Steps between C-alpha positions, in 0.01 A plus 500: 500500500521548126763224462280251675206548272563196276497281800129525529414359163798245541372375831143461335662279223733314731206424749285377219761240407623398849202536728193455304507117500193336632512417880450138409742413227350154437214472266249229582477263204184413338356166607577201269116415469247774472244462771131456361159553631349151538158645450552693193827335378631849434858610591513707809710818453731552812416812669848647482669791322658305221598818320717623781619184654621345169777703342444334156148670468518861353378782707382740216316465164532739199265548225752585225243578232370784699785612712772517241319745281411719797864509616613589150237765470591636848865510411432686175277759675781545761747563226267756335466672832871534538529648154263769634713552807809540291332800316446713807649837474700710752338741724520871474777637753277809570221284595707261712660786684155612626423168653515424867377218743184720554392396148475148619192350656502474885535127502814498296662817600717345772648273230674787319887440513794623298657250273753271660709317261642256749159384622367479148784268396446290806124467408599304181663221693191322620339587170765326299537206743142426540411459132715193415459352847182289424671351202787389728248361740324297237834327416634460854174348652463134390114510519491811290765386242271263315256786462768776403340602165144514650617702791698729287208571269294578814769732624504676164120537529519668837761741366294566204216616712733719696660624179173591331363699808828678554581595149139634464530708805825647399413529132178681533577722793772763557516510882829663605728325735542631858851618438369757254335697763820529708743784430762271626493310181710650220278684236663291222359184652162656596412573147572163342220304335588217727358689797146460347472143597412513867164303464542242612803326671610242250815383675274430801242324309758268322659403835169433657389277206817298503530448873133427572476269196792304635347484860173365362664244276716378779210473734305295246782262413590457871163510677631326821772750545510690827667802350219633283490804717859566426461507127218756506689704764816504286298606189343781700834612644658487153215715351487746786875560473471571134222747577674670772814548278302628208312758716811606671683557167220728398371285221135442611227624732357292769182451293705377196678250733173380658351426164828325391493272788126411446550434134802288551378306792171417321664400179747268685237336700218494256666297213593185721153525654310493158711216371481276815357162434214432729500189712310190403202454722370172618158381370294493812147407377417188312158389371508112456224266362403212733354194348285245685303178444194517277377847431669662804774765421589856557795732576725570791715815580846488635661809639866502627589731792 
């Protein structure tokens, strides 16, 4: 099972390129002459989704003056938090020796496992594969390629949100990992400062951010695709696989994992949603002057259904 873990993310990326094409590949060209309203002499806007049917129209909009400083500030805060994490000290062996799963709350108690190096190493596979996967997708997909830098910046924003929240959680708390509460974990490993970073599951959050960001972007650039359910299903499967491995390796409690999934999923879906360009709506109501002979005159209202 462990050797097949990279397939999940790989299929998501492959499916994005091969199967996310619109069900109708031809794009209806714009009419040569714009139709006008003979009453108001105003152009009638076609009631079609020009943003999704026309691959030349961008899907997202970025306010660089606001967002670039926020990303820089978020990155700086994350680095500061990691500096705090690096200063954590080792635990007292006497204190660690006295711990058991009975010291853990009832919800997380079943998640106590001895450290498993093989499973721990396997959990890094989807982590390292998922992070660059969106960048590869932005190049491979012809619709996204023209927006490569915009999409890359948005991806950085999503990762910044995840990074700020995770680094703050791990930097300002000292929650011990589940493996610390198991006598099956060697004492020299149980006392390490690294074991004070259980809150919350950062690997899971990063994988969720990456995969759900890809799923949402693919769905936006290929709105006619019949495989939208597949993208979100694969994102969920990859995230849950990572979560399972981290929990079985003794790295995180169930509550840590649940929060990691929530943070990553929200970050991955929220950024594309906030940047999505709204569709242009047709002007339905027109108030028009009506002239007549002599002193007669008035207004008429025209409402398009």
